[in-house]
C-alpha positions in Angstrom: 195.5 138.3 74.9 196.8 134.9 75.8 194.1 132.2 75.5 196.3 129.2 76.4 196.5 125.9 74.6 194.5 125.5 71.4 192.7 122.4 70.2 189.7 121.7 68.1 186.8 119.6 69.5 185.2 117.4 66.8 181.7 116.0 67.0 182.3 112.3 65.6 179.9 109.7 64.5 182.1 106.7 65.5 184.9 107.3 67.9 186.7 104.0 66.7 186.6 104.9 63.1 187.7 108.5 63.9 190.6 107.3 66.0 191.8 105.0 63.3 191.6 107.8 60.7 193.5 110.4 62.7 196.1 107.7 63.6 196.8 107.3 59.8 197.5 111.1 59.9 200.1 110.7 62.6 198.0 111.5 65.7 198.5 109.4 68.8 196.0 109.1 71.8 197.0 111.6 74.4 194.1 111.4 76.9 190.5 110.5 77.2 188.6 107.2 77.0 187.2 105.8 73.8 184.8 103.6 75.9 183.4 106.8 77.3 183.1 108.1 73.7 185.9 110.8 73.9 189.5 110.9 73.1 192.2 113.5 72.9 194.8 113.0 70.1 197.9 114.8 69.3 200.5 115.2 66.4 203.3 117.3 67.5 201.7 120.6 68.7 198.4 119.9 67.1 195.6 118.7 69.4 192.2 117.4 68.5 189.5 116.1 70.7 187.1 113.5 69.3 183.7 113.4 71.0 181.0 110.9 69.9 177.5 112.0 70.8 178.6 114.8 73.1 178.8 118.0 70.8 176.2 119.5 68.5 178.9 121.1 66.3 182.7 121.2 66.1 184.2 123.7 68.5 187.4 125.6 68.6 188.8 125.2 72.2 191.3 127.3 74.2 192.5 126.3 77.7 194.0 129.1 79.7 196.6 127.8 82.2 197.8 124.9 80.0 200.5 124.6 77.4 200.0 122.4 74.2 201.1 119.3 76.3 198.2 120.0 78.9 200.8 121.0 81.5 200.1 123.7 83.8 201.7 127.1 83.2 203.3 129.0 85.9 201.6 132.2 84.9 198.4 132.7 82.9 195.4 135.0 82.5 192.5 133.9 84.5 189.4 133.1 82.4 187.3 135.7 84.3 189.9 138.4 83.3 189.7 137.2 79.6 185.9 137.2 79.7 185.9 140.8 81.2 188.2 142.1 78.5 186.2 140.6 75.8 182.9 142.1 77.2 184.6 145.4 77.4 185.3 145.2 73.7 181.7 144.5 73.0 181.9 140.8 72.6 178.6 139.0 73.2 178.9 135.9 75.4 176.8 132.7 74.5 177.6 131.4 78.1 179.7 133.0 80.9 181.9 132.2 83.6 180.9 133.1 87.1 183.0 136.3 87.6 182.7 135.8 91.5 184.1 132.4 91.3 187.7 131.1 91.3 189.3 128.0 89.7 187.8 126.0 86.8 185.3 127.7 84.6 184.3 128.3 81.0 182.7 130.6 78.6 181.6 130.4 74.9 181.4 132.9 72.2 180.6 132.7 68.5 182.7 134.1 65.7 180.9 136.1 62.8 180.3 132.9 61.0 178.5 131.1 63.8 181.6 128.9 64.8 181.5 128.2 68.6 184.6 129.0 70.5 185.0 127.5 74.0 187.4 129.1 76.5 187.7 126.3 79.2 190.0 126.8 82.2 190.6 123.6 84.2 192.3 124.9 87.3 
């Protein structure tokens, strides 16, 4: 199963302090807008999203259709197909993509320890 680009989305208390902290670890701003309270940062192939006041918890995020540089892949498994495969394996969805739709969509699941996993297709 190919889930696409991986990142972790962090719920932060202060976007400016968090940005400064992760810059000291070698991360550079890659996308987003700190004035809107969100920022995507990257260190080589490691990607983190900083979200102030937007997330209840930290979230593991996968983006079908993208590589680690947020560039479109020529070929990828559509999110609705991924969701269908997981449901066939007995996976319980916390939220679901509309399987009759096309294009951008998302679904969420939880791992056995209650960690949220977001699969979020942007195209």
